[in-house]
Structures are given as structure tokens and as C-alpha cells.
C-alpha positions in Angstrom: -66.5 -45.1 7.6 -67.6 -41.3 8.4 -63.6 -39.7 7.9 -61.1 -39.8 5.1 -57.4 -40.6 6.1 -55.2 -38.3 4.5 -51.5 -38.5 5.3 -49.5 -35.2 4.2 -45.8 -34.6 3.0 -44.5 -34.9 7.1 -45.1 -38.9 8.3 -47.7 -38.7 11.4 -49.5 -35.3 10.0 -52.8 -36.3 8.6 -55.5 -34.8 7.2 -59.0 -35.8 7.9 -62.2 -35.1 6.2 -65.4 -36.1 7.8 -68.0 -37.3 6.3 -70.8 -35.4 6.2 -74.7 -35.2 5.6 -76.4 -31.9 4.5 -79.7 -31.6 3.0 -82.5 -28.7 3.5 -82.3 -28.3 7.0 -78.5 -27.5 7.8 -75.6 -30.7 8.5 -74.5 -33.3 10.4 -71.1 -34.9 10.7 -69.2 -37.0 13.6 -65.7 -35.0 14.5 -64.2 -38.0 16.7 -65.0 -41.0 16.9 -62.4 -42.6 18.8 -62.3 -46.7 17.3 -62.5 -45.0 13.6 -59.2 -42.6 14.5 -57.7 -45.6 16.6 -58.5 -48.1 13.1 -56.1 -45.7 11.7 -53.6 -45.6 14.2 -54.3 -42.5 15.9 -54.6 -44.1 19.4 -53.7 -40.9 21.8 -56.4 -40.0 24.6 -57.5 -36.2 24.2 -57.5 -34.6 27.4 -58.3 -30.8 26.5 -60.5 -28.9 24.7 -59.6 -25.3 23.3 -61.7 -22.3 21.6 -60.3 -19.4 20.6 -61.9 -16.2 18.1 -58.8 -14.5 16.5 -59.5 -11.3 14.1 -58.6 -11.6 10.1 -54.6 -11.3 9.9 -53.9 -12.9 13.0 -50.2 -15.1 13.2 -51.3 -17.3 16.5 -48.1 -19.7 16.8 -45.4 -21.6 16.4 -46.3 -23.6 19.9 -45.9 -26.8 21.2 -45.2 -28.3 25.2 -42.0 -30.2 25.4 -41.8 -33.4 26.8 -42.9 -34.9 29.7 -46.3 -32.7 28.7 -45.8 -32.9 25.1 -49.1 -32.7 23.1 -50.8 -34.2 20.4 -53.5 -31.9 18.6 -56.6 -32.4 16.1 -57.3 -29.1 15.2 -60.2 -27.7 13.4 -62.0 -24.5 12.0 -65.6 -23.8 12.8 -66.1 -20.1 12.2 -64.0 -18.2 8.9 -61.1 -20.0 7.3 -57.3 -20.4 8.6 -53.9 -21.7 6.6 -52.5 -24.3 9.1 -49.7 -25.6 9.5 -47.4 -27.8 11.3 -43.1 -28.4 11.7 -41.1 -31.2 11.9 -39.0 -29.7 14.8 -38.2 -33.9 16.3 -33.8 -33.9 16.2 -32.5 -36.5 13.7 -36.0 -36.5 12.3 -35.4 -36.8 8.2 -37.8 -33.7 7.9 -36.4 -31.7 10.6 -37.3 -28.5 9.9 -40.2 -28.9 7.1 -43.8 -27.9 7.3 -46.7 -28.4 5.8 -50.1 -26.3 5.4 -53.4 -26.7 4.0 -56.8 -24.7 4.8 -59.0 -25.4 7.6 -62.6 -23.6 7.1 -65.8 -23.7 8.2 -67.0 -24.3 5.0 -64.7 -27.9 4.0 -65.1 -28.6 8.0 -61.6 -30.4 7.7 -59.0 -31.1 10.2 -55.3 -31.6 11.2 -54.3 -34.4 13.3 -50.5 -33.0 14.4 -47.8 -35.3 16.4 -46.1 -35.1 19.4 -42.9 -33.5 17.9 -44.3 -30.8 16.1 -44.5 -27.7 16.3 -47.9 -25.8 15.2 -49.5 -22.5 13.9 -52.1 -21.0 12.1 -53.0 -17.3 10.1 -56.4 -16.0 10.1 -57.8 -15.6 6.3 -61.3 -14.6 7.6 -62.3 -12.0 10.3 -64.3 -13.8 13.9 -62.4 -16.6 13.1 -63.0 -19.5 15.5 -60.3 -22.8 15.8 -61.2 -25.4 18.3 -58.9 -27.9 19.2 -58.2 -31.4 21.1 -54.9 -31.8 22.7 -53.3 -35.2 24.5 -52.1 -33.5 27.2 -52.6 -30.5 29.5 -51.6 -26.8 29.3 -48.2 -27.0 31.1 -46.7 -23.3 30.8 -43.6 -24.1 32.2 -42.8 -26.4 29.2 -44.7 -23.8 27.2 -42.7 -23.3 24.4 -41.9 -21.7 20.5 -39.8 -21.0 17.4 -40.8 -17.7 15.6 -42.7 -17.5 12.5 -40.5 -16.5 10.5 -37.3 -18.5 11.3 -35.7 -18.4 7.8 -34.3 -21.7 8.0 -38.4 -22.9 8.2 -39.4 -20.8 5.1 -43.0 -21.4 6.0 -45.1 -19.5 3.3 -47.2 -17.7 5.2 -50.1 -15.8 3.1 -49.0 -12.7 4.7 -45.6 -10.9 5.5 -47.2 -9.0 8.2 -49.6 -10.8 10.5 -51.0 -9.5 13.6 -48.7 -10.9 16.4 -48.8 -11.6 20.3 -45.7 -10.1 22.0 -45.4 -13.3 23.4 -45.2 -14.9 19.5 -42.5 -12.0 18.7 -40.4 -13.1 20.4 -39.7 -17.0 20.4 -36.5 -18.3 19.0 -34.9 -19.7 16.4 -35.3 -23.3 15.6 -31.5 -24.0 15.8 -31.5 -22.1 19.5 -35.6 -23.8 20.8 -35.5 -25.2 24.4 -36.6 -29.0 22.1 -35.9 -32.2 23.7 -37.6 -33.8 20.8 -35.8 -37.1 19.3 -37.3 -38.9 15.9 -37.4 -42.3 17.0 -38.8 -42.8 13.6 -42.2 -42.4 12.3 -44.8 -41.3 14.8 
């Protein structure tokens, strides 16, 4: 199998290492293969790809879309590096409000799978960092929500306490006050 699936501390969040074939010409790797992902239990149908480019020190997040337009995400960094974070926001979950963070980079080629019921955000570690991610549902502005990046209840240890933020990301509520309709129904 061309992928190594590594379950992380939050059930359902998975670090994915693709097998990379390198030689003097460069490299080749498979980024997504539905049958291999399904073998590991990831059966989402991805319907949209998103691509962002950010300066060093930018923090995007913590974002999610609520039901009925909730999304799973498959995130990878194709240029530069990010500190990528998922937060469990499923009410009643034993890991509610807990977070996990990993470094994704163009060099390590790792990907992060984030299931429905988790908020997502990332901090760029290098200038002109580019991130591509697949989502399982279409963008829906009326269902888009967020949580403030520095919520003390969550306590994410970001690489910087002074990130560059959008006006929208400066104004998200705390998790305790977030518009969130996710209910824990067992492991994703």
C-alpha cells in the first residue's frame, strides 16, 4: 500500500504518510487513492479542493462548517510548512475541547485527515506557504463557523502568540459560545 495511516491522539484524526519514490529526476507519489483510504475506513467522497497561499506567521482558523454542510478535510502542504491543528468540538465526546497538532510540509509530504465534528486551523511556518485540502461537502457561507484561535479552554500551543489574522478570525467566539451542532455518537 502506498500510504501509512497513523491514528493520532484524537480518535478519527489520522496522519497519512504517502510512499514517495525519489531519484535524480525528482519524486513521484500518490496523494489520494479511494480504495486504499477505504481499506483504512476513510470512505468520504471529496467534492471540492481548496488552495491557499500565506505569508509566514499567518494563522487561519479555527474553522468548521456545521450540519447539514459539515466537512471532512484532507490537508497537505505543497510549499513551505504549517503547524496544522484539529480540535474535537463534538458535544459529549470524551476528548471534547482537546486538540492535536502536527507539522505538514512540502519536505515531509504528510497529510492530515480531519473528520466531521472537528475544528481546523493552521499556522504558517515559512513565507509563501501553500496548502491544498480536499473537503467532503461544498463551501456553505451560512453554515461556516469558527472558534477563536487562542481560546484558553482549548489551550493550543501555537508557534507564535502574535499571529497574522484575518478580521473574521479575530472575532470568532470561545468554544463554550460557538455555534456548534455536533454531538458525539461514538468514534468517527
